[in-house]
VEXDREN-2710 file (C-alpha; in Angstrom, 1 decimal):
% VEXDREN-2710
k/r/px/py/pz
1/MET/6.3/146.6/160.6
2/CYS/8.7/146.4/164.0
3/ALA/11.2/143.9/164.5
4/GLU/9.0/141.6/166.7
5/HIS/6.0/141.5/164.9
6/GLU/8.5/140.5/161.8
7/GLY/10.0/137.8/164.1
8/ILE/6.5/136.1/164.7
9/ALA/5.9/136.3/160.8
10/GLU/8.7/134.5/160.4
11/LEU/8.2/132.0/163.2
12/LEU/4.4/131.4/162.0
13/LEU/5.1/131.4/158.2
14/GLU/8.4/128.6/159.3
15/GLN/4.7/126.3/160.5
16/VAL/3.3/126.2/157.6
17/ASP/2.7/123.4/155.6
18/SER/3.5/125.4/152.2
19/GLY/6.6/126.5/150.7
20/ILE/7.2/130.2/151.2
21/VAL/9.5/132.7/149.1
22/HIS/9.6/136.0/149.3
23/LEU/11.1/138.5/146.9
24/ASP/11.8/142.1/147.9
25/ASP/10.9/144.4/145.0
26/THR/14.4/144.7/143.7
27/GLY/14.1/140.8/142.8
28/THR/16.4/139.9/145.7
29/LEU/15.5/137.1/147.9
30/VAL/14.9/138.0/151.6
31/PHE/13.2/134.7/152.8
32/VAL/12.4/131.4/152.1
33/ASN/10.9/129.2/154.9
34/ARG/11.9/125.8/155.7
35/LYS/9.4/123.8/153.8
36/ALA/10.5/125.9/150.7
37/GLU/14.2/124.7/151.0
38/GLN/12.8/121.0/151.0
39/ILE/10.8/121.1/148.1
40/LEU/13.5/123.0/145.8
41/LYS/16.2/121.4/147.8
42/VAL/18.3/124.1/148.9
43/SER/20.1/125.7/151.5
44/ARG/18.7/129.0/152.2
45/SER/22.3/130.4/152.9
46/GLU/23.1/129.4/149.2
47/ILE/20.4/131.8/147.9
48/LEU/18.9/134.8/150.6
49/GLY/20.4/137.7/149.5
50/LYS/20.6/137.3/145.6
51/ARG/18.9/138.4/142.7
52/VAL/16.7/135.9/140.6
53/ASP/19.1/136.7/137.7
54/MET/22.3/136.1/139.8
55/LEU/21.0/132.1/140.0
56/PRO/22.0/129.6/138.2
57/LEU/19.9/129.0/135.1
58/ARG/18.5/125.1/135.8
59/THR/17.8/125.3/139.5
60/PRO/14.5/124.4/140.7
61/ILE/14.5/127.8/142.9
62/TYR/15.1/130.1/139.5
63/ARG/12.4/127.9/137.3
64/VAL/10.2/128.2/140.1
65/LEU/10.9/132.0/140.3
66/SER/10.8/132.6/136.7
67/GLU/7.1/131.4/136.1
68/ASN/4.6/133.7/135.6
69/SER/2.2/132.3/138.2
70/HIS/0.0/135.6/139.3
71/ASP/-3.0/134.7/137.3
72/ALA/-3.2/130.5/138.0
73/SER/-1.3/128.4/139.6
74/VAL/1.9/126.5/138.0
75/GLU/2.7/122.9/137.9
76/ILE/6.7/122.2/137.9
77/SER/8.1/118.6/138.1
78/ILE/11.3/118.7/140.5
79/GLU/13.1/115.6/140.5
80/GLY/9.6/113.5/140.7
81/THR/8.2/115.7/143.0
82/VAL/5.5/117.8/141.5
83/VAL/5.2/121.5/142.7
84/SER/2.2/123.8/142.1
85/VAL/3.4/127.5/142.7
86/ARG/1.4/130.5/142.8
87/SER/2.6/133.8/143.2
88/ALA/0.9/137.6/144.5
89/THR/2.6/141.0/144.1
90/LEU/3.0/142.5/147.7
91/PRO/1.8/146.4/147.6
92/ALA/4.9/148.8/147.2
93/GLY/3.5/151.2/149.6
94/GLY/3.5/148.5/152.3
95/SER/6.3/147.0/155.0
96/CYS/7.2/144.2/152.9
97/PRO/7.1/145.1/149.4
98/GLY/8.2/143.3/146.3
99/GLU/6.5/139.2/145.6
100/ILE/5.6/136.2/147.4
101/PHE/5.6/132.6/146.4
102/GLU/3.7/129.9/147.8
103/LEU/4.8/126.2/146.7
104/ARG/2.6/123.0/147.7
105/ASP/3.8/119.3/147.1
106/VAL/0.8/117.9/145.0
107/THR/2.9/114.7/144.2
108/GLY/0.3/113.1/146.3
109/GLU/-2.7/114.7/145.0
110/LYS/-1.9/113.7/141.6
111/GLN/-1.2/110.1/142.3
112/GLU/-4.9/110.0/144.5
113/LYS/-6.0/111.4/140.9
114/ARG/-4.5/109.2/138.8
115/GLN/-5.4/106.2/140.9
116/ARG/-9.2/107.3/141.0
117/GLU/-9.3/107.6/137.1
118/GLU/-7.8/104.4/137.0
119/PHE/-10.6/102.8/139.5
120/VAL/-13.5/104.5/137.6
121/ALA/-12.3/103.1/134.2
122/MET/-11.8/99.5/136.0
123/MET/-15.2/100.0/137.4
124/THR/-16.6/101.3/133.9
125/HIS/-15.3/98.2/131.7
126/ASP/-14.8/95.9/134.0
127/LEU/-17.7/95.5/136.0
128/LYS/-20.5/97.3/133.8
129/SER/-19.6/95.6/130.6
130/PRO/-20.1/91.7/131.7
131/LEU/-22.9/93.4/134.0
132/THR/-24.4/94.8/130.9
133/VAL/-24.4/91.3/129.3
134/ILE/-25.9/89.1/132.4
135/THR/-28.6/91.6/132.1
136/GLY/-29.1/91.0/128.6
137/TYR/-29.2/87.7/129.0
138/VAL/-32.0/87.6/131.9
139/GLN/-34.1/89.9/130.0
140/ALA/-34.1/87.5/127.6
141/LEU/-35.3/84.8/129.9
142/MET/-37.9/87.3/131.1
143/SER/-39.2/87.9/127.3
144/GLU/-39.3/84.1/127.0
145/MET/-41.6/83.4/130.2
146/PRO/-44.3/82.2/130.8
147/ASP/-44.1/79.9/127.8
148/LYS/-40.3/78.4/127.0
149/VAL/-39.5/79.2/130.6
150/ASP/-40.4/76.2/133.6
151/PRO/-42.5/78.0/135.9
152/SER/-40.3/76.5/138.6
153/LEU/-37.6/78.9/137.4
154/HIS/-39.6/82.4/137.5
155/LEU/-38.9/83.4/140.7
156/PHE/-35.2/82.7/140.1
157/VAL/-35.0/84.7/136.7
158/THR/-37.0/87.6/138.4
159/GLU/-34.7/87.4/141.1
160/MET/-31.6/87.4/139.4
161/ASP/-33.0/90.8/137.3
162/LYS/-33.6/92.3/140.5
163/SER/-29.9/91.8/141.8
164/ALA/-28.5/92.7/138.7
165/GLY/-30.2/95.9/138.7
166/LYS/-29.1/96.7/142.3
167/MET/-25.9/96.2/141.3
168/LEU/-25.8/98.0/138.5
169/CYS/-27.3/100.8/140.6
170/MET/-24.4/100.4/143.2
171/ILE/-21.9/100.7/140.3
172/GLU/-23.3/104.0/139.0
173/ASP/-23.6/105.4/142.2
174/VAL/-19.7/104.9/142.9
175/LEU/-19.3/106.4/139.4
176/ASP/-21.2/109.5/139.9
177/ALA/-19.8/109.7/143.3
178/TYR/-16.5/110.4/140.9
179/ARG/-18.4/112.9/138.5
180/LEU/-19.9/115.2/141.4
181/GLU/-16.1/115.0/142.9
182/VAL/-14.4/116.0/139.9
183/GLY/-17.2/118.2/138.6
184/LEU/-18.5/116.1/135.6
185/LEU/-22.2/115.2/136.8
186/GLN/-24.5/115.9/134.0
187/ILE/-27.7/118.0/134.6
188/ASP/-29.9/117.5/131.3
189/ARG/-32.8/119.8/131.8
190/HIS/-35.9/119.4/129.7
191/PRO/-39.5/120.1/130.2
192/CYS/-40.8/117.7/132.6
193/ASN/-44.3/116.5/133.8
194/VAL/-43.3/115.9/137.4
195/GLY/-46.2/114.8/138.5
196/SER/-46.5/111.5/136.0
197/LEU/-42.9/111.2/137.6
198/LEU/-44.0/111.2/140.9
199/GLU/-46.8/108.7/139.9
200/GLY/-44.3/106.1/138.6
201/CYS/-41.8/106.7/141.4
202/CYS/-44.9/105.8/143.8
203/SER/-46.1/102.7/141.5
204/ASP/-42.7/101.4/142.2
205/GLY/-42.1/102.1/145.5
206/LYS/-45.9/100.5/146.4
207/ARG/-45.0/97.3/144.4
208/GLU/-41.5/97.4/146.7
209/ALA/-42.9/97.9/150.2
210/MET/-45.5/95.5/149.6
211/MET/-43.1/92.9/148.9
212/HIS/-41.2/93.9/152.4
213/GLY/-44.4/93.7/154.5
214/SER/-45.2/97.4/154.6
215/THR/-47.8/100.1/153.4
216/PHE/-46.8/102.7/150.8
217/SER/-49.7/105.4/150.4
218/SER/-48.9/108.7/148.4
219/ASP/-50.8/112.5/148.3
220/ILE/-49.7/113.8/145.0
221/PRO/-51.5/117.3/143.7
222/ALA/-53.3/117.3/140.0
223/GLU/-52.1/120.6/139.7
224/ILE/-48.2/120.4/139.5
225/PRO/-47.2/122.0/136.3
226/TRP/-44.3/120.7/133.9
227/LEU/-41.2/121.8/135.2
228/GLU/-37.7/122.7/133.4
229/LEU/-35.8/119.6/134.8
230/ASP/-33.5/116.6/134.5
231/GLY/-36.0/113.8/134.7
232/LYS/-34.1/111.3/135.0
233/GLN/-32.1/112.7/137.7
234/ILE/-35.0/113.6/140.0
235/GLY/-36.7/110.5/139.3
236/ARG/-33.4/108.7/140.9
237/VAL/-33.6/111.4/143.9
238/PHE/-37.2/110.3/144.3
239/ALA/-36.6/106.6/143.9
240/ASN/-33.7/106.7/146.3
241/LEU/-35.8/108.3/149.1
242/ILE/-39.1/105.9/148.8
243/GLY/-36.1/102.8/148.3
244/ASN/-34.1/104.1/151.6
245/ALA/-37.8/104.6/153.2
246/VAL/-38.5/101.0/152.6
247/LYS/-35.5/99.3/153.3
248/PHE/-35.4/100.7/157.1
249/THR/-38.9/100.6/157.7
250/PRO/-39.6/97.4/159.5
251/ARG/-42.9/94.9/158.0
252/ARG/-46.2/96.5/159.0
253/GLY/-44.7/99.8/158.4
254/THR/-46.1/103.0/156.6
255/ILE/-44.4/105.0/153.8
256/HIS/-46.3/108.1/152.8
257/LEU/-45.2/110.6/149.9
258/SER/-46.7/113.7/149.6
259/GLY/-46.8/116.8/147.2
260/ALA/-47.9/120.4/147.5
261/LEU/-47.1/123.8/146.6
262/ARG/-46.4/126.6/148.5
263/ASP/-44.3/129.7/147.5
264/ASP/-43.4/129.5/143.7
265/ALA/-41.8/125.8/144.9
266/LEU/-42.7/122.1/144.8
267/LEU/-42.7/120.4/148.1
268/VAL/-42.3/116.6/147.8
269/GLU/-42.4/114.6/151.4
270/VAL/-41.2/110.9/152.1
271/SER/-42.0/110.2/155.7
272/ASP/-42.0/106.7/157.1
273/SER/-42.4/104.6/160.4
274/GLY/-38.7/102.8/160.4
275/ILE/-35.7/102.7/162.1
276/GLY/-35.0/106.5/162.5
277/ILE/-31.5/108.2/162.6
278/PRO/-30.0/109.5/165.8
279/ALA/-30.1/113.2/166.2
280/ASP/-26.3/113.5/166.7
281/GLU/-25.8/112.2/163.2
282/LEU/-28.3/113.9/161.0
283/PRO/-25.9/116.7/160.2
284/ARG/-23.6/114.3/158.5
285/ILE/-26.3/112.1/156.6
286/PHE/-25.7/113.7/153.3
287/ASN/-21.8/113.1/153.5
288/LYS/-20.2/110.7/151.1
289/TYR/-19.9/107.3/152.4
290/PHE/-21.6/107.8/155.8
291/ARG/-24.0/105.6/157.0
292/ALA/-25.8/106.1/160.4
293/SER/-24.9/103.9/163.2
294/VAL/-28.6/102.3/163.2
295/ALA/-28.1/101.3/159.9
296/GLN/-25.4/98.6/160.1
297/GLY/-26.5/95.3/158.4
298/PHE/-28.3/96.9/155.5
299/LYS/-26.3/96.9/152.4
300/GLY/-26.0/99.8/150.5
301/THR/-23.2/102.3/149.3
302/GLY/-23.3/105.6/151.5
303/LEU/-23.6/107.3/148.6
304/GLY/-27.1/107.6/147.4
305/LEU/-28.1/110.7/149.8
306/THR/-25.1/112.6/148.7
307/ILE/-26.0/112.4/145.2
308/SER/-29.4/113.0/145.5
309/LYS/-28.0/116.1/147.4
310/ALA/-25.8/117.3/144.7
311/ILE/-28.5/117.0/142.0
312/VAL/-31.2/118.7/144.0
313/GLU/-29.2/121.6/144.5
314/ALA/-28.1/121.6/140.9
315/HIS/-31.8/122.3/140.0
316/GLY/-31.7/125.4/142.6
317/GLY/-33.7/123.3/145.2
318/SER/-32.7/122.1/148.8
319/ILE/-33.1/118.7/150.6
320/ASN/-33.5/118.2/154.5
321/VAL/-34.7/115.3/156.9
322/GLU/-36.1/115.4/160.3
323/SER/-35.8/112.1/162.1
324/SER/-35.8/110.2/165.5
325/VAL/-35.0/106.9/166.6
326/GLY/-37.8/104.3/166.8
327/LYS/-40.1/107.0/165.5
328/GLY/-38.9/107.2/161.7
329/SER/-37.7/110.1/159.4
330/ARG/-38.9/112.7/157.1
331/PHE/-37.0/114.2/154.3
332/CYS/-38.5/117.0/152.1
333/VAL/-37.3/118.4/149.0
334/VAL/-38.2/121.8/147.3
335/LEU/-37.5/122.5/144.2
336/PRO/-38.2/126.0/142.7
337/LEU/-41.4/126.1/139.8
338/GLY/-41.1/127.7/136.4
339/GLY/-39.7/126.7/132.9
340/PRO/-41.7/126.1/129.8
341/GLY/-44.4/123.7/129.6
342/PRO/-44.7/121.0/126.8
343/HIS/-43.9/121.2/123.6
END
């Protein structure tokens, strides 16, 4: 490499947000960028031109360069700063043989992760536990209706049960968003009667639509085979799509669910005549916490579609949407066929 190109490379390495350290093939420090100086709390003038074995043993620079970080990154604590170190060997036949180290300050990431874990622990215990108690008592009251509970209180108890269920679903959405982020969202596959699952979702959807003053219809083919999937999670996907369709469809609107077998896959569509989604916002509709501008004023976490997409894709399927503002939306879920039948 010519001197001019080397100068350009060094200039670029000075601008990156990672620390860069280069050892030549004799183990001598030949380059250290400004970020590496900051992370290692050392001056280039003190270390450049020295071999690693000439550095003081207890210094951060010696500790970093002595770690075996070729196969995986190594995390090292330097005066309260957590540094992730990754190294690679440069080919002997190249213009800059030796070894290069990348250093990243991950203190903020570690702190953010710890805060998320604490938040999830709080959500699980401080919110779910008392809500479970509330739900238990409400269910006990409902079991005493209509004989032991005054008829004037039936509506109140029913609404309490619905609200508790919605709150529990919102907490589960937040927890699943975290599980999704850290790769802990569980998919437990078993042979599932998908036709029966869809019928149950439609029954709930029809009841919900009726309460909102809308019309719900469905067209589910009788020949849908049993599929190897997580029935609880897939049911959650369709319940979410139907729930959204009902929520965002004004009174006297229509919601329709249809299923079809096509090209070794099951296609399920949920369409509505609701408020729709602006065309420029469609690419972000499955993003975490994103809510369409027309959905302002409607309650929700902005996590349902994100989690639904993750569940469908974990089954090898896909989900997409078509929509126009004021004309409604159509969500299409594609699930591959296959898997053993019922036991």
